[in-house]
N, C-alpha and C positions, 0 to 999 in steps of 0.2 A: 457866730456864723460857722457853718460846716460846709466843706467843699469836697467835690470828687475830682480827682486828677487822672486823666488817661495817660498811659505810658506814651512817651513821645510828645506829650503836650507841654512838658517842662524840660527844657534843655538846660541842665544844671549849670554847666560851666558858663554859658552865656548869661544865664539868669543872675549869677553872682557878679559877673564882670559888668554886665550891662544894665543892671537894675530892673530886670524883667519880672521881679517878684516884689511883694511888699512885706515889710517886717511886721511881726505880731507883738503886741504889748504883752509883757509878762503877766500871766494870770494871778500870780501871787506876789506882785511887786510890792504891795504894802508890807507883807511879811518880811521880805528881804530888806526893805528900807531900814528895818529895826536892827539888822545885823549885816555886816559886810558879806557880799556874795563871795563864795570860794570857787564856784564854777558857774558857767553860763547856763547849763541845763543839767538836771538830774534825769537821766534817760534809762527807762526800764524796757528792755527788749523781751517781749513775751512771745515765744515761738511754739506753734502748734506741732505736736509729734503724734497726733492721733492716727489710728490705723487707716483712715481715709487718705492719708498722705502715703504715696508709694515711696520706695527706697530711693529712687532717682530724685524725686521731688525733695526729700529730706536732705540728700547730699547737695543738691543745687542750692537749697535754702541756706545750709550751713556755709557753703562756699561763697554764696552771695553776700552774707553778712561780713565774712572775713575780708573779702575783696573790697567791699564798700568802705570798711574802716581804714584801709591803707590807700585808697584811691586819692588822686590829686584833688578831685572835687571835694571830697570830705575834708582833707587836710586844709584846703583853702577856706572852706566854710568855718573850720575851727578857729581860724585867725580873725574872723569877723566879729567875734564876741568881745566884751570888755575884759574878760579874764583870759581868753584864749585857751580855755580848757573845759572839759565836761567830765561828769561822773557817769559811769555806765555799768549796768549789770544785765546779765543775759540768763533767762531761765526758759526751760521747756515745760509745756503743760499738755494735759489731756483731760482726764476726769476732774471732778471738783476737788478731789483729795490727792491728785497726782500732779505735783509741780516739782521740778528739780532745778536748782540753781547750777548753771554750768560755769558762769563767770561771776564771782562775787563783785561787789563794787570795786571799780578800778577808775583811776584818773587817766584820761587821754589828753595829752597836751602837746602832741607832736608825733612825728613818724616813729620814733623808737617805742613809745608807749602804745601807739596804735598797732604796730607790728606784734608786740607782745600779746595784746588782747586777741588779735586775729589768729595768732598761733595757738592760743589756748582753745579757741573755738574749734579750730580744725583738728586739734589733737584729741578731742573728746569723742569717745565712741558714739555712733548714732544709735538711738533707741526709738521704739514705737510703743504706744500704749492705747488702751481702749477709752472710748467716749470722748465727747467734745464739750468742755465747760469753759466758755469764754468768761462767764461770771466768776468761776473759780480762779481763773487767771487774774482777773481784776482784783478780787479780794486778796489774793496772794501778793499782788504787786503793791497795794496801798501801804501796808506797814513797812515795806522796804524803804520807802522815803523817810519814814519816821525814825528808822533805826540806823540810818547812815550818819556819817560825820560831816556831811556837806550842806551848804546853803546855796541852792541854785536859784537863779532868776526865774527859771521855769522848771516845772516837774511834768514829765511826759511819760505815758505808757504807750508803747508801740506794739500793737497786737497784729500778728500774722496768723492766718488760718484758712482752711479750705471748706469750712462748713458752718452751719448755724449752731448756736448753743443747744445742747440736748441733755444736759446734766447739771445738777445744782440749781442755784437760784436763777430766776429770770434775769437775763442779761441787762435789761433796762434798769432793774433795781440796783445792781452792782455799779452800772455806769453812773447813775445819778448820785450814788454815794461818793464816788470818786470825784465827780464834778464839784460836789459840795465842799470838797477839801482843796479845791483850786488845782486839781490835776487835769491835764489835757490828755485825751485818748485819741490816738490816730490809728488807722487801720490799713492792713495789707491783705485784702481778700484774694485768695489764690483760685483762679478760674481757668486753669490752663489744661484741663482735660475734659473729656466728654462726661456729661452728667450720668451718674450711676445710682440706681435705687439701692444697690448693695452697700454703698458707702454713704447713703443718706444725703446726697448732694441736693442743692436747690438751685433753681434759676435765679438770676439777678442777685447773686450773693453780694455784689457791690452795693446794691440798694439796701440790702439787709444791714451791711456794715455802716452805711451812711445814716440810716434812720434808727438803728437799734443799738449800735456799738460805740461809735465815736462821739465826741463831744468836747466842749470847752473852746475858749477863744482861739481862732485860727485852725481848729482841728480839720483834718482832711483824710481822704481815702486815696490810695494809689492801688488800682486794681490790676492784677496780672492776668491777662487773657491769652497770652502766648508764652509757652515754656521758654523760648529763647530770649524773652524779655525779663526773665526772672531777676537776673543780677542787676540789670539796669534799673528795675523798679525799686529794689532794695536800696541801691545807691541814691536814687532820686529822693526817696523818703527820708533817709538818714541825713542827707545834706540839708534838706528843708528843715528838719527838726533841729539840727545843730545850729544852723544859721538863724533860726527863728523866722522862717519865711512862710508866706502863704501865696497861693496862686492869684493871679489877676483875673479879670472877668471872663477870660476865655473858658473858664471852667463853670460848672453849673451849681449855684447855691441850692442847698437842699433842706435848710432849716425852716422852722416855722410852719410846718404842715403835718398832717397825719402820716404815719409810716406807710410807705407803699407796699411793704412786706409785713406780714404778721410776725411780730417779734417773738412769738412763741411757736414759730413754724417747726423748729428743730425738735422741741418737746412733743409737738403733735405727731410728727413723723415717727418718732420713737414709740410713742403710745400706740399708734396705729399698727406699727410693725410687731412690737413685743408685748403690748397689752399691759404695760407698767411704766 
């Protein structure tokens, strides 16, 4: 089941304290049963740095992830798992061949390790690059799970971006390959500015993420529609991912039907604009 979460619909601190969300079964639980879990979740943060993101958005995005990791809500969520720790890696992506690891795999098990990862994120220079390949980000993320030293109860790719796939393989092909490996994909569509033809924006990017990008047990989308909600959205999503939570019925289920948005819309816009 896939879900869409509006900002403000999930009050994270109350959710954890009051049981306002439901836990999600580990998608690769059978695999972990054969070996002791070393972390509660292996979490890949895949962050869009394409030119459609302006410098202010990139800076807020970076700060949002750093602040989320040291927030009291995140640290409280960390304690809810059986091991009390997660493995996390953070990379930035643009075109299908353009991905850069900013934070290699790190263990976060409390305030000190969270502070260290947050500082690494903030101390790395901001960059921008051309094209938008969500499929490239997924393909880059998948082997990161195979090549780390951790056994997580869950494996999650967390993708943020402000536009549809327009480069590389179709996003649905990459998504389905990841789901077949027991990986969950969650999304953070960024919709905090006016639509612009020059940056190849589309309407209903949240629908696109819901129907074409995310997948796996308990997968969800947190859409950012106001710039001032950016940091809150990132914190909400990370807390839910770390605690293994999913929204209750006040959100809208979107699985089991045809996509409301053409999953090749980004490729079509690029073709119409550039003829290739």
